[in-house]
C-alpha positions in Angstrom: 25.9 -8.1 59.0 26.1 -11.3 57.0 21.8 -11.9 57.5 21.4 -14.8 56.0 18.0 -15.7 54.2 16.7 -18.3 57.1 17.7 -15.3 59.7 16.0 -12.9 57.7 12.9 -14.6 58.0 13.3 -15.7 61.2 13.9 -11.8 62.3 10.0 -10.7 60.6 8.1 -13.9 62.4 9.6 -12.3 65.8 9.0 -8.7 64.9 5.8 -8.2 63.8 7.6 -7.0 60.4 4.3 -7.0 58.1 6.5 -5.6 54.5 8.9 -5.5 53.0 10.5 -2.9 50.9 12.7 -4.6 48.3 14.8 -1.6 46.6 16.9 -1.0 43.7 18.3 2.4 41.8 17.9 2.3 38.4 20.4 3.7 35.7 20.4 7.2 37.0 20.3 7.1 40.8 17.1 7.0 41.4 16.0 4.6 44.5 13.1 2.3 43.6 11.6 -0.3 45.8 8.8 -3.3 45.7 7.0 -4.0 49.0 6.1 -7.4 49.0 4.4 -9.1 52.3 6.5 -11.4 54.5 4.0 -14.7 53.1 6.6 -14.1 49.9 10.0 -13.8 51.3 10.7 -17.2 51.1 9.9 -16.7 47.0 12.2 -13.6 46.5 14.9 -15.1 48.2 15.0 -17.6 46.9 13.8 -17.2 42.5 13.3 -12.9 42.9 10.2 -10.8 42.7 9.1 -9.9 38.7 9.5 -6.5 38.1 8.4 -4.3 34.2 11.4 -3.2 33.1 9.9 -0.8 29.9 8.8 0.9 32.8 11.9 2.5 34.8 13.7 4.9 32.4 16.9 3.3 31.3 16.4 -0.3 31.5 14.9 -1.4 28.9 11.7 -1.8 26.3 8.6 -3.4 26.5 10.1 -6.2 24.1 12.2 -7.4 26.2 10.5 -6.0 30.1 11.4 -9.3 32.1 13.2 -8.4 35.2 13.5 -10.0 39.0 14.5 -9.3 42.6 16.6 -11.2 44.4 17.4 -9.1 48.2 20.3 -8.8 49.8 20.0 -10.2 53.1 23.3 -8.5 54.7 21.7 -4.7 53.9 18.8 -5.9 56.6 17.2 -2.2 57.9 14.8 -2.1 59.6 12.6 1.7 58.3 12.5 3.6 61.9 9.8 6.7 60.5 7.8 3.7 59.7 4.5 2.1 62.5 6.6 0.4 65.8 3.5 -2.2 64.4 3.7 -3.9 61.3 7.2 -2.6 61.1 8.2 -2.1 57.8 11.6 -3.5 56.3 14.2 -2.6 53.8 16.6 -4.9 51.6 18.6 -4.1 48.3 18.6 -6.6 46.3 20.7 -7.7 42.2 18.7 -7.5 40.2 18.4 -10.4 37.9 17.5 -11.5 33.7 14.7 -14.3 34.1 17.7 -16.8 32.4 19.0 -16.0 36.3 22.1 -13.6 35.4 23.1 -10.6 36.3 21.0 -7.9 35.2 23.5 -5.8 32.4 22.1 -2.4 34.4 22.4 -3.5 37.6 24.8 -0.5 38.6 25.5 -2.1 41.9 26.3 -5.0 40.0 28.1 -3.2 38.4 30.8 -1.5 41.4 30.9 -5.1 42.9 32.4 -6.0 39.7 35.3 -3.1 39.4 35.9 -3.9 43.2 36.4 -7.0 42.2 38.8 -6.4 39.2 40.5 -3.9 41.2 41.1 -7.1 44.4 42.7 -9.1 41.6 44.8 -6.2 40.8 45.8 -6.0 45.5 44.3 -3.0 45.9 41.4 -2.2 48.1 39.5 1.4 48.1 37.7 3.3 51.0 35.0 5.3 50.3 33.3 8.5 52.7 30.6 10.9 50.6 30.0 13.8 51.9 26.4 14.7 50.7 25.6 18.0 51.0 21.0 19.5 50.3 19.0 22.6 51.0 16.1 22.5 53.5 13.8 24.1 51.8 9.8 26.0 53.8 6.7 24.3 52.1 3.5 26.3 51.5 0.0 26.0 54.1 -0.6 23.4 51.6 2.2 21.5 51.8 3.5 22.3 48.6 7.2 22.7 47.7 9.3 26.6 48.0 12.0 27.8 47.3 12.2 29.9 50.3 15.2 28.4 51.9 14.1 26.8 56.0 17.0 30.0 57.4 19.4 32.4 56.7 22.6 31.1 58.6 25.6 30.6 56.9 28.1 28.0 57.5 29.5 26.7 60.3 26.6 28.9 62.5 24.6 27.6 65.8 20.8 27.9 66.3 18.5 30.2 66.3 20.0 31.5 63.2 20.5 27.5 62.3 17.7 26.5 62.5 18.5 22.7 60.9 20.4 21.6 63.9 17.2 19.5 65.0 16.0 18.9 61.2 20.3 17.0 61.3 20.3 15.8 64.5 16.7 13.8 63.6 18.5 12.1 60.7 21.7 11.2 62.0 19.5 9.5 64.8 17.3 7.8 61.9 20.3 6.6 59.8 22.4 5.2 63.5 19.0 3.1 64.3 19.5 1.6 60.8 23.1 0.8 61.3 24.5 3.5 59.6 26.9 5.9 62.0 27.8 9.5 60.6 30.5 11.3 61.1 29.4 14.7 61.4 27.2 17.2 60.6 27.1 21.2 59.9 25.1 23.3 58.3 26.8 25.4 54.4 27.1 28.1 52.9 24.3 28.7 51.3 20.4 29.6 53.9 18.9 26.0 54.5 22.1 24.3 52.6 23.4 21.3 54.9 25.5 18.7 55.2 26.1 15.3 56.5 29.6 13.0 56.5 30.3 9.8 56.7 33.3 7.4 57.9 35.1 5.5 55.8 33.8 2.1 53.8 33.9 -0.2 51.7 32.3 1.5 48.1 29.1 -0.9 47.9 29.0 0.0 51.4 29.3 4.0 51.0 26.9 3.7 48.1 24.5 1.9 50.0 24.1 4.2 52.2 24.0 7.1 50.3 21.1 6.7 48.5 20.1 5.5 51.9 21.2 8.7 53.0 18.7 10.6 50.6 16.3 9.0 51.6 16.2 9.4 55.1 16.5 13.1 54.8 13.4 13.6 51.8 11.8 11.1 54.7 12.9 13.2 57.8 12.6 16.5 56.7 8.7 16.1 55.1 7.4 14.6 58.8 8.6 17.9 59.7 7.1 20.1 57.5 10.0 21.0 54.8 11.7 18.8 50.7 15.2 18.1 51.0 16.7 19.8 47.8 20.3 17.8 46.1 20.1 19.2 43.1 23.2 20.7 42.0 21.8 24.0 42.5 18.8 24.9 43.9 19.1 29.0 43.6 20.8 31.2 41.2 24.0 33.6 42.5 24.3 31.2 46.1 26.1 28.1 46.6 25.5 24.3 44.9 25.5 21.0 45.9 28.4 19.3 46.2 28.8 15.3 46.9 33.0 14.9 47.8 34.0 11.6 47.6 37.4 10.6 50.0 39.1 8.4 48.4 41.7 6.0 50.7 43.7 3.0 49.7 44.3 0.1 52.7 48.3 -1.5 53.7 49.3 1.9 51.8 51.9 3.2 54.4 53.5 5.2 52.6 50.9 7.2 50.1 53.2 5.8 47.0 49.5 4.2 46.2 46.9 7.2 46.6 49.4 9.2 44.0 49.3 7.2 41.6 45.7 7.2 41.7 44.7 10.1 41.7 46.6 11.2 38.4 45.1 8.2 37.2 42.1 9.9 38.0 42.8 13.5 36.8 44.6 11.4 33.4 40.7 10.0 33.3 38.4 13.1 34.6 36.3 14.6 32.0 35.8 10.3 30.5 33.8 10.8 33.4 32.8 13.4 34.2 29.5 12.9 32.7 28.6 10.3 35.5 29.7 12.3 37.9 27.1 15.0 36.8 24.8 13.6 34.8 22.0 16.8 34.5 22.3 20.2 33.2 22.4 22.0 36.2 25.6 20.5 37.4 28.1 22.6 35.0 26.3 25.7 36.1 28.3 24.4 40.2 31.6 24.1 38.6 33.5 27.1 38.7 31.3 29.0 42.2 31.3 28.6 45.4 34.0 26.0 45.6 33.2 24.3 43.3 36.1 23.6 40.2 35.9 24.2 37.2 40.4 22.9 36.1 42.1 19.6 36.6 44.7 20.2 39.1 44.5 19.0 42.9 46.8 20.3 45.7 47.0 19.6 48.9 44.2 21.7 51.9 43.6 23.7 48.1 40.0 23.3 48.0 39.8 25.3 44.7 42.0 22.0 43.7 39.0 20.0 41.5 41.2 17.1 44.3 42.7 18.1 47.4 44.8 16.0 50.3 43.2 16.9 53.1 46.0 17.1 56.1 45.7 14.2 58.4 46.2 13.4 62.0 46.8 9.5 62.2 43.9 8.1 60.1 44.3 7.2 56.4 46.2 9.7 54.3 42.7 10.3 52.2 42.0 12.2 48.2 38.5 14.1 48.2 37.3 14.8 45.0 35.4 17.4 45.1 33.5 18.0 41.0 29.7 15.1 41.4 27.1 17.0 43.2 24.3 14.7 44.7 22.7 14.2 41.0 25.1 11.6 40.3 24.4 7.5 40.0 26.7 6.4 43.4 27.6 3.4 42.4 29.1 4.6 38.9 29.9 7.5 40.0 32.6 5.4 42.6 32.4 2.1 39.8 34.4 5.2 37.3 36.5 6.5 40.3 38.3 2.5 41.3 38.3 2.7 37.5 40.0 5.6 37.1 41.9 5.0 40.4 43.0 1.4 39.8 44.6 2.4 35.6 46.5 5.2 37.1 48.1 3.3 40.4 49.2 0.2 37.8 49.9 2.4 35.6 51.9 3.9 37.4 51.0 7.6 36.6 53.1 10.7 36.8 51.1 13.3 39.0 51.5 17.0 37.7 52.9 19.0 40.3 50.4 21.2 43.0 48.6 23.0 42.0 49.3 26.1 45.2 46.6 28.9 44.8 43.5 29.9 44.7 41.7 29.2 41.2 38.8 31.1 42.1 40.4 34.5 42.0 43.4 34.2 39.9 43.9 35.9 36.6 42.5 34.8 33.4 46.8 34.2 32.3 47.4 31.8 35.7 44.1 29.3 34.3 45.0 28.6 30.9 47.6 26.4 31.6 45.0 23.8 33.3 42.6 22.0 31.3 39.3 22.5 32.5 36.0 19.8 33.2 33.6 19.2 30.4 31.3 22.5 30.4 28.2 21.3 29.4 26.4 18.0 29.8 25.8 17.7 25.6 30.3 17.8 26.0 30.1 15.3 29.1 28.7 13.2 27.1 30.4 13.8 23.8 34.0 12.8 25.7 32.7 10.3 27.7 31.0 8.3 23.8 34.2 8.6 22.6 36.2 7.6 25.4 37.8 3.7 24.8 38.2 4.1 28.3 34.0 4.2 28.7 33.8 1.4 26.4 36.5 -0.5 28.6 34.9 -0.9 31.6 30.5 0.3 30.6 28.3 -1.8 28.8 25.9 0.1 25.5 22.9 0.5 28.1 25.0 2.3 30.5 26.6 4.4 27.1 23.2 4.8 25.6 22.0 5.9 28.9 24.2 8.8 29.6 25.8 9.2 25.9 22.2 10.5 24.8 21.2 14.7 25.9 17.8 13.9 24.7 17.1 11.6 27.7 
């Protein structure tokens, strides 16, 4: 909703709002916030609220440590799990320097810039996210365990699927916040779940992904559980994916999408460090429908990119390598830049790989390029990439290409 600052302040006064959470992400995608009282809201809109950047990994050191959060009124959301009396709302923020300039480490602004550059080329992207997570039990003291909440499998139902009510509560909570899930189900792993979202503007999609992780964790805790979004929570069992669905407006014959897929395939090794930013990310590749080879096909889930069958909806491409450890803003920006390069350069799309690469022999698989096999390798490729250096500042490169972080 396109609320104005004045409308937000009126809402706060009329709806018994006592706390306003000013939310943002650090460069690694960790959701952070500072709470202010209603009396500080006008100052937040006009001047911003100061934070100590030196205490946030990747944001800088003690020499230039002041940054300011300015809330984006259009991102207002009520937090339904907080008390009815003395309500709590949340808004995502722009991060500015003391001079009022955008902070270079504000990854939300990096995505905004990527969208603007794409629009200058006549391109308008839509993103839909599919994010997987495990639900684990806690012990009698409330501490985390590695015992899955259930032993159900793919699309099982209750009583085997114990997560059904938890997912229901998550979806209803998201709807109360103006976020509308498309579907939810039990995934392959024990205690593993997935909730998918409708297509939206990339910035809204990234905001929703960040909000989703927070909602899942809050609802899991309320049910005596904890939610794990890490890429490989359990050895020898399916990892968690963050599948990114990409479509383009005004692409009736799907020609632009073909060029976009070609562009992503060309640059995916360069941007993998942003899509898979942890050591565990690389233990997921090549197992349980997580791709290893740089290839594409229609419908085939053993490929890096698949083009799902459609029944009248937007034709889309699903990028299957990212995991939930990614910063959604950086991941979406990297994908947009790669796709736009492919479209603007009319990149040649290789032939589809219409076979199962999980079961194919070594002689067959040897024909295909692989994704980076370790975080160090991904960081090295990104650090040497002219494409990455063209689109991302030194602060981001230092954060992601220094594997001693």
